[in-house]
N, C-alpha and C positions, 0 to 999 in steps of 0.2 A: 496438364499445365498448372492447374490450381488445386492439386490434390491436397488433402488434409495434412499429410506429412510435410510436404514442402512448405505449405502455409504455416504450419506449426513451427517449423525451423526458422522461418523468417521472423516470426513474431517473437520467439524466445531468444534467438541467438544473436551473436555478434556479426561481424562482417561475413563470416562464412555460413552463418545460420545455424551454428551448433555450439552448445555449451557442454563440455564434458562433465560427467558426474563430479570430478575433482573441482572443476571451476564452479559448479553449482554449490558444492559444499563450502568452498572458500567464500563465496558471496554470502552464504547463510551465516558463517562464523564471523564475518567482518563486523556486522552490527545485528546480532540476533534480535528478531522482533521488530526491527524498524524498516528493513528493506522488503518491500513488497515486489514480487516479480510475477510475470505473466506465465501462464501454463500454455499447453498446446491448444490451438484453435479447435473448436468443435462446432457442430451444427452448421457446417459450411453449406450454403445454398447458392446456386448460380442460376440466374433466370434472366434471359434476354440480355446478356452482356453485363449484368449487375451481380454483385456478390454480397452476401451477408454472412456473418459468422459470429460466434460467441467466443470470447477469450476469457477463460476462468483465471482466477488468481491462483498461483502456485501455493500449496500449503493451506494455511488457515485463511479465512476471510479477513480482510483488513479491518482494523478497529475503526470506530467512528471518527477518531481524530485524524487517522490517515485519510479517510474518505473526505473529511473536511479539507485536508491539504490538496487532495485530488480536485475538489471543486474550486479551490483557490487558484489552481493552475489553469483554470479555464481561459484566462486572458492570453496564455501562451499558445493557444490552439490556433493553427493557421485558418484564417477566415474562409478560404476557398475549399476547405475540406469539411466533411460531415463529422460532427463530434460523436464519440461513442456514448452510449447510454449505460449507466450503471444498472444492471439487472440484479437486484438485491439477492444476495446469497448465491448467485450463480457466476457473475463476472461482468465483463464489458461486452455489450452488444454493438457490433460495428456493421453499418450498412442499412439499407442497400446502397451500394456505391458502384460507380463504373469500375469494371475489372482493370481497366487501364491505369487507375489511380491507386490500386491496391498497395503498392510499395510505399507511396507517399503517406497513405493512411496508417499503415503498420508502423512506419518510422515515427509518425506523429503520436501514435498511441504509446509507443515505447518511450518517447521523449517526455510525454506528459506523466507517465508513471515515474520516470526518473526524477522529474521536477517535483512531483508530489513527495517522493522519498526525501529529497533535499529539504523541502519546506517542512516536512514532518520532523526530520532529524535536526535541522538548524533552528527552527522556530517553535514548533509545538512541543516536541519532547523535552527541551530544556524547561519550558514553562510547567509542563506536567511534573517533571522531576522536582522543580522548586515547590510546587504545591504539595507533593508527597512529603518532601523534607519538612515543610512548614507544618503539615498535619502531624508528622512524627514528633517534631519538636513540641508542639502543643500537647500531644498525648504524654510525652515524657515529663513535661512540666506538670501536668495534672497528676501523674503518678507520684512525682516528687512531692507535690503539695499534699496529696493524700497521705503519704508516708509521714511527712512532717507533722501534719495535724494529728494523726493517730498517735505518734510518738509523744507529742505535747500533752494530749489528752490522757495518755497512759501515765505520764509523769505527774500531771495535775490531779487526776482522779484515782489513780492507782490501778 
């Protein structure tokens, strides 16, 4: 009933619990580097009607800015459900929770990751981009000034 494969499909997939490789590629290409997605559930433990599991992130570990967005999304977590814990470098640890609430928890985890993706792409990434552009502008201005000073010195001193 709660086998790793079925649980993995529920966590990763859409309505039918499955994303084809083409759909996964499409999601990756849409906004490379900004969309964090969940991998297959691992370390599934069932004990006395309660279940615990680890959900790794698919691909690379999210950057610190995305993790900040994930923490910001804390307010959207349903109060009656147990929040997942970020297990640094490994993924999200979920549980122990009643097996009967598994689908609610999985849906909430997926929703929180989606919200964190939106916060990152709508709020954090534009600010990071602005900071990178400003740093590049300052660097180019410094290079321009360096070249101008060197040119004047060459004219003045030979």
